[in-house]
N, C-alpha and C positions, 0 to 999 in steps of 0.2 A: 680708145685709140691712142697710141703713142704719137706725140707731136713734138718734134725737135725743131730747132731753128738755128740759123747762122746769121749773126747781126754785126757785120763789119761797118766801119766808118769810111766813107769814100773820100778820105783825106790823103790818100797815098796808095801805092800799089800793094796788092796782096803779097805776103811773103810766106816763107815755109811754115811759120807758126799758124798763120791763117789756114793754110792747106791742111795741116794736121788736125786742127780743131774742127774744121768743116767736115773733113772726111770721117772723123769719129762720130759726129752727130748724124751725118748722112747714113753711115753703115748701121748705126743703132736704129734709126727710123726704118730703113728698108728691111732690116732683119725682123723687126716687129710688125712688118706690113703696115707701118704707120705713115705719117707725113713728115716731110722735111721742108721747112719754110725759109725764105730768104727775106731779111729785113735790112734796110740800109739806115744806119744811124747818122743821118745827114743834117744834124741840128747846128753844127759849127759852120755857119754861113761863110765865115772868113777863110776857111780852109777846104771846104768841100768843092770838088771839081767834077763836072759832068763826065770828063774822060776817065776819072777814077771809078765812077759808078759803072760806066760801060765796061771798063777793064775787069771789074769784079765779076760781072756776069760772064765775060769771055773766059776768064781764068777758071772759074768753077766748071763751066761747060767743058773746057779742055781737060780738066782733071777727071771728067766723067761723072760729075755730080749734078744731078737734076733736082729741081725743086717743084713743089706743088703750089699752084695758084699764082696770083700776081705778086710781084715784089712790093713789100710794104715800105713806104718812105715816111720816116718820122717827121720830116718837114711838113707833111700834110696832116699831121695829127694834133695840131694846136688846140682844137676845141676839146679833145679828150683830156689833154693835160690841164687845160683851164678848169675843166669840171673837177678834176682831182684836186687841184690847188684850192678851188672854192670850198670843197668839202673839208680839207685840212684847215682852212681858215675858219670855217664854221666851228670846228672842233677846238679852235684857239690853241693849236699846237705849232703855229708858225709865227715868225716875226721878220721884219725887214731889217736889212743890214747895209750900211754904207761903207763898211771896211774894205780896203783894198787888200790884196795878198801881202803887200809890204806891211800894212798895218798889223795884220795877223802875225806875220813873222816877227815883227818888232815886239809885239806884246808877248808872244810865246818865249822870246829870248831875253825878256827883262830879268834882272837879277832875282826878283822875288818869285818868278814863275819857273816851273819845270817845262821842258820842251817835249811834249808828247806828240807823237806822230800817228795819225790814223790812216784810213784808206785814201783820204783826199789830201794828205799832207799834214802840216801842223794843226793840232786840234784847236778849234775856234775858242778864244778865251771868254766869250760871252759879252763882249763890249756893248752890243746893241740889243741885248735880249729883252730889255724892258721898254723898248721904243714903239711897240705896237706892230701892226701888220698892214699899214697903208702902203700900197705899191706906188712906184714913181720912178722917173729916170734916174739911173745910177744907183738903184737899190736892188740888192739881192733879196731873195726870200729864203729863210732858213727854217729848218725844223728845230723846234725847242725840244731837245731830247728828254729832258727831265719831265716836262709837261706831257709829252707823248706817252711816256711810261706811266705817268699818273692817270691819264685818260684811259689807258688800256687796263687799269685795275691795280696799278702799283707793281712793286718789285716782284712780289710773289707770283702774280699772274703772268707777267712778262717772262719770268723764269720758266714758265710752262710752255711758252712758245718754242717751237723747234722746226728744223728742216731736215730732210733726209739727204745724206751725201752718199752717193754710190761710187764716187771716185775717191780721191784723197786730196786733202788740203796740203799746204806747204809743210806742215808738221805731222803728216800722215793721218790727219783727222778723217774719220769716216763713220758711217752709221747715222743714227739719229742724234742731232746736235742741238742742244738747248741754247737759247739766248742767255747771255750774261748781262743783266742790267748795269752792273758796275762798269763793265768794259764798254758798253754802249755810251755811257755818260763820260767816262774818263779817257777812253782811248779812241772813241769815234767822234763824239761831240755833236754840235749843232750843224749838221750837214746842209749844204746848199741844195735847194729844190728848184729854184729859178735864178738864173744868173743876172748880173747887173745889166747886161744888154737885153734882157727880157726873154732869152731862150731858156727853155726848161732844161734842168740838169739831168745827167745820165741816170742817177738812182731812181728818180721818179718816172722818167720816160720808159725805162726798161721794165719796171714793175707794171705800169699801165699797159704797155704793149704786149708783154707776155700773157697777161690776162685776156686782152682783146683777141689775141691769136690762139687762145686756148692751149698754150704751150704746156705740155706735161713734163718735159725733161729739158733742162738747160745744160748744155755742154759748153765749157769754157775753161780758160787757163787758171792754174792755181793762184795766179796773182790777183784774181778777183774773188778768191775765197773769203777774204776779210770783208768784202762788201755784202756778202750774203746775209748776215744778221741785219744789216740796214734794210735790205729788200724784204726780209721776213717781217720786220717791224712795220714797214710801209704797207705790206699786204694786209696785216692785221688792222691797221688804221683805216684802210680803204675798203675793207671787206672783200678782198680779192683772194683767189685760190693760190696755193703755194706749189710750184712745180717740184719735182725731184731734181737735185743738182748733181752734176758729174764734173768735178774739177780735175784737170789733167796736168801732167808735167809740162813745163814750158820748153819750147824749142830755143836752144841757146847757140851762140857762136863758139869758136874755139877757145875763147877766154872765159867762157861760162856766163857771159852777159846775154840776157834774153833779147830776142830780136824786137825791133820796133820799126815804125813806118820809114824811118830814115835809112834803114838797111836795104837800100835798093839793090845791092849786090845779091841779096837773097830773094829778090822779087820773082814770083812765079813766071812772069813774062820773060825775064832774062834767061831762066833755065830753059824755057820753051825755045827761045831764039837760039840758044846754044845747042839745040838738038836733042835734049834729054826727053825721055818719054814721061808721061804722067806717073807711071808706076815708079820710075827712077826718082822723080821729085818727091813722091810720098815716102820712098825709102830714105831719102836724105833727111826728111822731116823726122821720121821715126828714130833714126840714128842720133839726130841732134837733141832729142829728148832724153837720150841715155837708155832708151828701151832696146835699141838695136834693130837691124833690118828685119822687117816683117813682124816684129813683136806686137805692134799695135793692131794688126789684123785680128788678133784674138782677144783684144782688151775689152771689147764692148759687145761682141756678137757671138 
């Protein structure tokens, strides 16, 4: 059975980009007579608001998108994440880190260092890599990328790991895409798995929850394509299945900038209040991807 999911963060209102992504996933699931799941990535306690969570459900219902089963809240999944972190700790592929973002930026911009940027920003310079894995206040938990590759059998074995892309990445990547260990080390680096405030990070949570919900197909924006090798590596370390991925073009404003939560003028609720229909809103989203009105109706089904 095809199982798709839509997993927004309730830290702001849904905008056109969310509508486009959710609609693609929903249509693909319904065309395959499969399931469409709703998951709320509500781990950022400082920014999550109950009204945003309620608004997400209202907006999806207004767009005509229904979902199967109960909504999954990541904030209630702490035990599952702790189990995953304990396993990675047992594999000795994690270490604790006390570096702030400023520390990392300063190290990356030092005269003797190159400034590489990965999916999470400047690539971590390895400052705390040899400090062990004891958790504590003010300490993040990072994946030791070099050690992870070694545990999985080394460069040759990791090069055999791959994921299937049925959409397109930002450079038109599609098909079966193998992992590149050199890129993982040099351009991704030692990613955060648990933040300094104790909350689990996106990369680990999304992998654990996709497996828990038996997700077979992940539909999301092309901006997350660069995170997919991270997720494939974590799936291998944790012994979890790998979904099929469908990355899609981003919804952008008139200047070509992709929409973000701060773009309240593109919020679904505002279009609804202005009297637009759900189909008109979805047409706005299709046009803003560059596909044109109605084009996305044929893109996945």
